[in-house]
C-alpha positions in Angstrom: 21.6 9.2 -17.1 22.1 6.6 -14.3 26.4 5.0 -14.9 27.3 2.3 -13.1 31.3 2.8 -12.1 33.5 -0.4 -11.7 36.0 1.0 -8.9 35.4 4.5 -8.4 38.9 3.9 -6.6 41.2 4.9 -10.3 38.6 8.2 -10.8 42.0 9.7 -8.9 44.1 8.2 -11.4 42.6 9.2 -14.4 41.9 12.6 -13.9 45.0 12.9 -13.6 45.8 11.4 -16.5 43.6 13.8 -18.2 45.5 16.5 -17.2 48.6 15.4 -18.7 47.7 14.7 -21.6 46.0 18.0 -21.6 49.7 19.8 -20.9 51.5 17.5 -23.5 48.2 17.9 -26.3 47.3 21.6 -26.2 45.4 21.3 -29.0 42.8 18.4 -28.0 42.7 20.3 -25.4 41.4 23.8 -27.5 39.3 21.5 -30.1 37.0 20.4 -27.2 36.7 24.2 -25.7 35.9 25.1 -29.7 33.5 22.2 -30.4 32.1 22.2 -26.9 29.5 24.6 -27.5 28.3 23.6 -31.4 27.9 19.5 -29.9 25.1 17.9 -27.2 26.4 16.1 -25.3 23.7 13.6 -25.5 24.9 12.9 -29.6 28.5 13.1 -29.6 31.9 14.3 -27.9 35.7 14.5 -28.2 37.7 10.8 -28.2 41.4 10.7 -29.3 43.0 8.0 -30.6 45.9 5.9 -29.0 
């Protein structure tokens, strides 16, 4: 599957935001790790609403 990246320069900032969210919401990381073996990457992924 090919992806088009509009601004690769934002990748580092996005990664930092994900790391902060994982520290602030450990349940999200736990749910992601629990669901990962049960979900097909092509069909579903954990998501959160802000």
